[in-house]
N, C-alpha and C positions, 0 to 999 in steps of 0.2 A: 506493499499499499502504501503511493507517494506521500508527498507532504501536503500536496493542495487537496489530493480525496481527503487524508485526516483532518484537514482542518473543513470542508465543507460539515463531513462526517458530526466534525463538534459543535458547528455554528447548528445546524440543524437540529443537535439536541437540547443547546442552549433555546433557541426558538422553541421547540417541543416545550420544555421544563419551564418558559416564562410563559406560553399560553396555559398551561393548567394551573398556573399560579392566579394570573388573570381571571379564568373561570371559576376560582373557589374565592379565595379570600377577599377579591375585588370586583365579586359581584355586585350589583345596584341593591341597592336593601331593598328588601320585599317588605312591604307594607299591609299586606292582604292579610297578615292576625290581628291588625287593629294599628293606630296613631304611635307615632315612634316616642308620645308625649306621655307623658301622666299615667295610673293606671287603668290599664283593660280589662282589669278582673270586675270592678266595680260592676256592679247590675243594678235597675231600678227597684229600689225597695224603699218606701214610705214617703214619696216624693211628696213636696209638698208646693204649694206657688210662694214665690217671692213674698207676696201681700199678708198670706198666713204665718211666715217666719217674721216679718217684720210684726206683726200683731200679736205673735208670740213671746216676744221682749220688749215692751211700754216702759219699763224704768230704765231700758237702757238710754234711750232717745228723748225721756221726759227732762234731763240736763244733759249739758253739753259733757263731751270727754268722760262716757264710760263703756267699761265691757262685762262681757261677761263668756263664760265657756259654755257650749253648745255641748249638752251631757246626754241629747236625746239621739234615738237611730234613726236621724231624717236627711232628705236629700232634696236639693233643689236642682229643677233643668233651665236652660233658658241660652239666648244668643250674645255670644260679646257685640257689645255696640260703640266700645271705645277702647282703645290703648294706646302704646305712645307709639304709633306709628309717626308721627308730626312732631315728637317731644314736646309737646303741649301737656300729656299727660305722663306721669313718672312712677315707675315702678308701679301700676294699677288696671286694670280693667273692669269694663263696666258690665254689670250681666242684667239681660233684662227678658221677663213673660210675658205674659200679654195680662198681667195684674199690676204689677211692681218692677221695682229695678233697685241695682244694689251694687256698691263699690267692693274688688275682692283686692285688695293690697298685698302685693309680694315682691318681695327686696330680690331681684330678678330684670335686667334690663332687657330689650330686646324681645319683648312678650308679643308683639306684632309678628314675630318670626314662627308664632307655632298657635296663638290667638289670634288669627285673622278675623277683621272684624266679619259678623256673619256665623261665627263658629257656633256651636251649639255642643255644649257642654252639661255633665252631671255631676257637680258636684257632693261629694259625701261632706256634712256639716258636722258630725259627731267627733268633739276632740278639737273645733279650730274654736276664734272667739268671735263675736257678733259684740259692736259697738258703735258709738255716733260721736263722729270727730264733727263738733260742733254740729250736729243733730243731724247729720248726713251718715246715714246707712253706710256699715261697712264690714266685712269680714275680714279677719287678720289675726294678729297678735296683739297680748298686750305691750302696750308703752308705756313708760314713764308711771308704774303704776295701774291706776284704772282707766286712763287713756287705750287708745286702740289704735294700731300700727303696722306694718310689713312682719307679715310672717318668713319663715325661710323657703326657700323652692323647693328643697328637699321635703317640705313638711306639704306643701301644695303639689307635688310633683304625687303624694300616695292619696291626696284627697278629690283627685277631678279624672274623667273621662271624655275625651275628644267623641262628638258623636258626628259620622259621616264628613262628609267636605263644608268649607263653608259659604254659605249664600248669604250675600248680603244683601239683595233683593227684599229678602222677608224682613229687615230691620227698618222700617217705614218711619221716619221721625212724627210726631205730631205738632200742631200748634200748638205754640209757646203762648199764645195769649187766650188758650182756654183751662190753660194753669196756672194763670202767673199771678193771682189772688195766692195774697201768700195763707188765708188757710187753706190751699191745695197742697202745698209743702208736703205734710206728711206722707200724700199717696204716690205724689208724683218726683219728689228728687230722685236726680238720679237715670231721670228718662232722657232718651235722645228725642232732639226738639231741632223747629226752627223758628226762626223769629222773623218775618216777610217785611220787608219796605223799610228797612231799618237804616237811621244815620248815626253815626257817633258825635257824640257831644263834642269831641274836641279834634274831629277832622280839619283840617286848614292847607292840607297841601304837602308839611311837612313833621307832624307830628305823626309815629309807628304806632304798633298794636303796644309798645313798651315802653314809649315816652310817659314817663310821667314818675310818680315814687314808686318803687319795688318795695314788697314784703314779703317775706320768704321766696325771693330769685322770682316774682311775678308782678304785674301789673295790671291795675282793675281800671277799663274803660266806660263808662257810664253811654247811655242809648238816648239820643233825643224823645221826649216822651214817657219814660218808663221811670225816671224817677232814681234815688239813689239807690235803691233794694234790688237794683239788675242790674248788673256787670258783666261785661264780658272780661275774663278772665287768661293772662297771658304770659305764660314763663318765658323769661329771658334768654329761655335753650330750645322753643320753639319754631321751626322750621320758619314761621312766619313772622318773629319777633320785630322783623328789620320793615317789613312791608306797612307801605304808609297808610290811614286810612282813608277809606275812600274818598275821593274829593276830587274835584274837575276845577283846577290851577287857572286852565282857560277862559272858562265862566265865572271861576270863585265861585260855588256853590259844592255842599257835599253833597256827595254821591247814593243814592239808594242801595242797597245790599241786603241779600237774603243770608241768613248764617244759621247753618247746623251747628250743632254741636251736644254738651250733657248738662242737663241743668241740673246741678247740684246745688245745695243748698252750705250755708255759713251763719251757722241762728237761722234769720230773720231774710234774709239778702240771696237771692239767687245768684249763683256765679255760673255762667256759660261758660262751658270749655268747648271752645272749637278744638278739632281733633286733626286735622290737617287743613292745607291750604285750601283745595279743592271744596273745601265746609263753605269757603265764602263766594258770593256769590255776585258781584258787581254790575250794576243797572245802570246801560248807558242811558 
């Protein structure tokens, strides 16, 4: 056997070995057994609505910053309506069903990577904590004693299951004007809403979504005609933080826009959290 033949045989052997490895360890992940995140062993048992869950713990929301561990074998199921995709919602997702909505606080970044808008999930609540951060219902872990904060990601991974594929078309926002009365806050805070034909109080062609006093790395912007108890709250880290408030510099007038976001509460103030830039639709 000459050197050339030996080289060709050796080359063929290496190729075959490499191909064998590619067909084994390097195969594309098989997700047929369930999503690669969460706890696929969970099954629907004792599922209650989000409204029923909130009603179960009235004392937690009667005053600010309380929490209580859930000791019952109960679950909730709903769709993800908000996540950190636009940088304005930080380490949280919002979950909504046909009755109500609630925030789930998780100490993990990049949640939009596996909890996209429209994802349906099942949440096993036993052992988790429910609380009211400034009366906004939230699921998470104790923070500074009685307050509610983020749970660790490994704990969260044991308590949720993704059901099917995301379908954002089924999470239609409601008209904010139908729920803006503070008397309706308890039943509607956390829901996905749209505010139609609004203008920003500080729009002048120069002011941005984060122009003004920052508290907690976020700035509140008031809307004309809504008063101080309705604000659009924008994180200084949001993708649209430097975006100019809608204004026509040529005509020197404010531009109307439709805004979609999560209607959270801070005590008796509505705080609208825009999820991403496309939630802002400017009208010419």
